[in-house]
Structures are given as C-alpha cells and as structure tokens.
C-alpha positions, -999 to 999 in steps of 0.1 A, spaced: 768 407 404 754 384 432 778 369 456 782 331 458 761 314 485 744 281 491 712 273 472 694 239 472 724 225 492 746 232 462 769 262 459 752 288 438 768 297 405 790 327 406 788 345 372 825 355 375 833 318 374 815 312 341 842 319 316 827 306 283 794 310 265 760 299 279 738 273 262 700 276 268 680 245 257 645 257 249 612 238 251 598 222 220 565 241 217 562 278 206 542 290 236 566 275 261 596 289 242 581 324 243 575 320 280 613 314 286 621 349 274 618 365 309 643 340 322 666 348 293 663 385 303 676 375 338 705 357 322 713 389 302 714 409 335 736 383 352 760 380 322 760 414 303 779 410 270 783 372 275 775 350 245 742 332 251 731 305 226 695 295 224 692 259 212 660 259 191 642 235 169 647 249 133 610 256 127 609 279 157 637 302 145 614 328 128 594 334 160 625 339 182 641 362 157 613 386 167 621 385 204 626 421 214 652 435 238 672 403 244 708 395 237 713 360 223 722 340 192 700 312 178 715 278 174 696 252 154 692 219 171 701 197 141 690 166 160 655 177 149 663 190 114 638 178 89 661 171 59 693 159 76 692 149 113 723 147 134 728 120 161 731 129 198 768 121 198 774 140 166 756 171 179 775 168 212 808 170 192 794 201 175 786 218 208 820 211 222 834 235 197 815 263 213 832 257 247 801 265 267 807 268 305 771 267 315 738 252 302 703 260 314 678 233 305 642 245 302 630 210 293 628 180 316 644 158 290 670 131 300 685 133 266 693 170 269 711 164 301 731 136 285 739 160 256 753 186 280 774 159 297 788 147 264 795 183 254 816 187 286 797 216 300 808 224 335 776 239 350 743 224 340 711 237 356 678 219 351 648 204 367 653 174 390 631 149 371 632 119 347 662 103 365 686 129 353 696 146 386 731 129 386 738 146 353 730 181 366 754 202 386 725 224 398 692 204 400 660 223 409 628 205 422 598 216 402 568 231 420 539 219 398 518 248 411 541 275 397 532 293 365 555 282 336 571 317 334 578 315 371 593 281 368 617 292 340 627 323 359 631 304 391 655 280 375 678 309 366 673 328 398 677 300 423 708 285 409 725 319 411 715 325 447 682 343 442 695 378 432 662 388 415 628 397 430 608 401 398 607 393 361 593 411 331 568 397 306 578 382 272 581 406 243 580 401 206 585 428 180 568 418 147 576 431 112 550 456 100 523 439 79 495 457 62 464 434 57 437 458 46 433 493 31 400 499 49 395 513 84 376 483 96 387 466 128 407 434 123 402 403 144 424 373 142 407 339 149 425 307 159 401 279 170 425 251 162 419 222 139 405 188 150 441 178 155 440 200 187 416 175 203 398 188 233 412 224 228 395 227 194 365 250 194 340 237 168 335 256 136 297 258 139 300 274 173 327 298 162 307 308 132 277 317 154 299 338 177 316 356 148 282 363 132 270 379 164 302 400 166 297 410 130 262 422 137 273 443 166 305 459 151 324 462 119 353 439 118 373 418 92 381 383 104 413 365 96 413 328 101 447 315 112 462 280 114 489 257 101 487 236 69 471 207 88 443 231 99 436 247 65 405 225 58 390 232 92 394 269 87 379 266 52 348 249 68 345 279 91 349 304 62 321 287 43 298 290 73 306 327 75 303 332 37 268 318 40 259 345 65 276 373 45 304 377 70 337 387 55 366 364 64 400 356 50 414 321 54 452 324 60 456 289 75 486 272 60 495 304 40 520 320 64 553 310 78 556 311 115 574 344 113 545 358 91 520 344 116 536 365 143 535 396 120 498 388 112 488 384 148 506 416 158 487 435 131 453 425 146 432 448 167 418 418 186 426 381 188 402 352 196 421 320 203 422 288 221 450 279 245 479 277 220 510 292 206 491 320 188 477 329 223 512 334 236 522 352 205 493 377 208 502 383 245 539 389 237 528 413 209 504 431 233 473 424 213 440 423 233 430 387 234 401 365 242 414 330 252 390 301 252 399 274 277 383 241 280 405 211 287 441 219 278 475 201 279 483 219 312 460 235 338 452 269 322 462 288 353 498 276 348 501 288 312 477 317 309 494 349 297 501 372 327 491 404 308 458 421 316 452 424 278 444 386 278 408 378 290 401 342 297 368 326 289 366 293 309 342 265 301 319 256 330 310 223 314 299 193 335 305 169 306 326 138 311 335 138 274 367 158 270 359 170 235 326 186 247 341 206 276 350 236 254 316 235 237 300 249 269 314 283 259 283 297 242 287 319 211 265 346 226 287 348 257 318 349 235 304 378 215 295 397 247 330 392 261 344 405 228 325 437 232 336 441 268 372 436 257 369 465 233 356 488 260 
C-alpha cells in the first residue's frame, strides 16, 4: 500500500484509513463508463477485497455486468429510474445505509457532489469544476488535453499519492452468441441514426462502401442500433437489398447486453464515434472508426488499442453535418481490406 503524502496541497488518501465501502459514480454514457474500468482496476489494487459499489444508471447495468476481471458490485442510481424515480434527498438516505467511507466521482456534476455530502461520505474525490470544489475533500483540476481514460485513472492515482505508473485497457467478456451457421465473415455496422447529428454517416454513403466491401470479400453485414435508429438502419438495408448485398437489421432488436454479445461475435466492426466503438475495443474486435465532428475531440476518446483504426474526415465544409461525408466509400472499403491484412 502507498504511504500517505501530500498531493494537490491536500493530504493524499491512505487506504488504511478508508474503513467502509467505496462508492464510484459513473458517467452517464456507455463509452465513458467503459473507459472508467482501468481506473476501477486501480481501485481494486489499492483496496483488495474492499467492497466497491458502482453507481450506474439502470439501463447501463447489462453492459457493466460483462466487465471482465474487476471486483465490484453494481448499484442502480434510482434517481434515473424510468418507472419510479427517487429524489436526491431520498437517494442520499439510501446511500447512508451503505456507510461508504470514500466516493470517486467520474462525472463533473454538482448534484453528485451534493449527494455524497448528504450521504455523509468522508473522502470525496472529483474534478474541481462546476462550483463544487468546496464539497470535495480531494479536488483534482482537469487537464482538457488528457485522454478520458487517463483522466479517470489520474483521479484515482493522484488522490492516493501517485502509486501507479501505468494502467490497463478496458475489458468486457461477452456471452457467446452464434449468429450464422455459415463460414462467412461477419461485419457489424453502426453508422448511427440521424439523432446522432454530425456523427451520423449517411445511409447512401454507407451502402456504397458496404457494396464495395461485398464485391471484394465474402462477409455478412449486421446493422446495429437502438430502437430510435431502427428506421435509419432499415433504409440502409433496403439500399443493400437492391444491390444483392446480404444484411440483417438488428437495430432495436437487442438489449444493451445482447448488443455487447453481438459486437463481440463480429470479425470486424465498422462504427462511428459511439458506445458501440468502445464496446468493440473492450471486446478486442478489429474496428474501423469513422470520425467527423464528435461530441469531444476524437484524440481524447479514441480507443487506445491498436485493433481500432481511425478514419478521419479531411472535410473543409463549414456545415457540421457534412464533415463526416468527406469519408469516401471507396476509401472506407480500402481501409477495411487493410484492416483484415
């Protein structure tokens, strides 16, 4: 165990002084939550055998149940429960019963800091932002140039006196899923729906790229998405049907857990910057990631595995929705073939 020493002008947390369980508040999006797993691995090393609760939004539970090689228990954040929401004060009372001694906040939310204060948690580590620094026992200034995984790991590492020099990549272990009885290659495709805004890769361009891939190699395509993207994927399927390209539309037909299992069963994944991209990386599936204009600079969220190959738009367009369109179908097909080699 690391010895106590000064960090950020605040005494570093000594694991021996943390008597009760640890609460970890996860981000709200799937990709971000997956990227916290390396930091949770550091907590497991610092606190072997210690109870660690991951506070998750209920819809994300199936994904994190497939996290492999970590020691934690999932705790549903009932403040975000679809059928019966619990108030901030009501949930704080619930947390008090767990008698947590430390909380690690991987979100920059002021409300989460207030929650930990109301739950009477002694040590609270989080990012010094959104006016919540007085509520944190161990605030950390965010370096906006750091990769997200680095940020999460640094939050754990720095408040404990920097005992670690490296981190491991996220790992998911999916349930085995058989999709086809043939020996054809399987390729998962997630281009997002129009609800993804500037990240959405248009169906017409995707169909052209998949047709070129089909002409060069034998592969079965599986179109993925959530229920709101089912119609967008159906549009893509119809374009492929017209060209005699076999594709199965699974959008809206899988739970999140089944989506992980499906992606893990793929030989290759083609995806935009999204949760499915991070799922593929954590399942060690070779991936082509299409990046135009995302919600964060792509260099800060890109999977750190060499199995993920990024195709970046070189667009000069001032229209955000057109930036990703500069990724030409022919080039995408060429990169697909290079990935296989």
